[in-house]
N, C-alpha and C positions, 0 to 999 in steps of 0.2 A: 526584729523586735526588741531584743536587747537592748540593742544601741539607744534606742530611742527612749528608752526609759533610763538608761544610763545618762544618758544628754540633760534630759527636764532633772535629773536627779540633779547636774552639774549646775545644773542653770540654779536651780531652786537655791542648792547651796551657796552659790557664786551669789545672791539679789541677799542670804540670808546674810553674808558676813561684809558685806557692803553698807546695809543696813545698821549693823551692829560694829562698824567701825567709826560710821560717821557718829555715831551715839559716845562712842568712846571721844573722844576728839570736842566734845560740849561739855563734860563735867565743872571746870573751869567759869564758863561763863554763866552756869546752874548754881556754882556756890556764891559764886561773887552777887546774882540777881537776890538768891538770899540772906545774905549778908544787907545788900541792899533794903530790904523789905523788913528786915529787923531793926534798919536804923533805923528807916522810916514811924515803925511803929514806937521803939522807945524814945524817939525824939517828940513826937506826939503826945506818949503818954507822960514827957518830962516837960510838957507847955514849949519847948523851945522852936517848934513850927504850928501851925494851925489846923482847924480841917481842911479849908479849899487850898494849900502848902500837900496838903499831905493827899489827897483826890488827886492832885495835877501830879505829883512824883508816883503816886502806884497808878496810875493812865499810864506812865513813861515805863513803866516797868512790865507792867502789862504787855505795850505796844512789842516792845524787847523779845516779851516770852515769843510772844505768837510768832517773831521774826525769827527767832533759832528754832522753832518746831517748822517752818516754813523751811527753811535750810538743810534741816536735817532729815523731813520729807525726800527729799530728791535721793537722799543716799549716798550723799555724797557733801562732804561740808568743804567746802573749798576757801581757801587762805584768806581771799578777798571777803566772802562770808564773815569769816570768823574777826578779820580787822574791822569789816563794819560794825556788829557786834559786841567789839569790844570797843568801839569807839564811841558811838550809843552808850554801853554802859557808863564810860568813864563823865561823858556828858551828864549823865546823869546822876553820880557820884559829886560831881562839883553842885551839883544843881541842890544836893543836899546841904551838901556844907555850908553855900552862899545862905537858903534858907533860914540854918540853924544858925549861922549869926547877924541875919539882918533882922531879929528879934533883939540883939543884942546889942545893936550899934542904935538901934531906933530908941 
């Protein structure tokens, strides 16, 4: 009986630490996402991008957030998932920069 209880506690402890370690590996992605959301809001407020551009950029940010949450839900944030999220965030960052400069050129 004691073995079953200790085994159950061990499994629960292992599950908790796995989820916690996955969440500890993703703060950089969350921080970058918040910075990009602030850039979108600032650029829209300053007139560098229009509403349609902001709408598309925000949709991209939401999609990346969903992907990050799905990756973390498994309890393991793999290096491949991390690379994919960073690549997507870089793509959105470039899109923000491109949209900012698009209005300056035209």
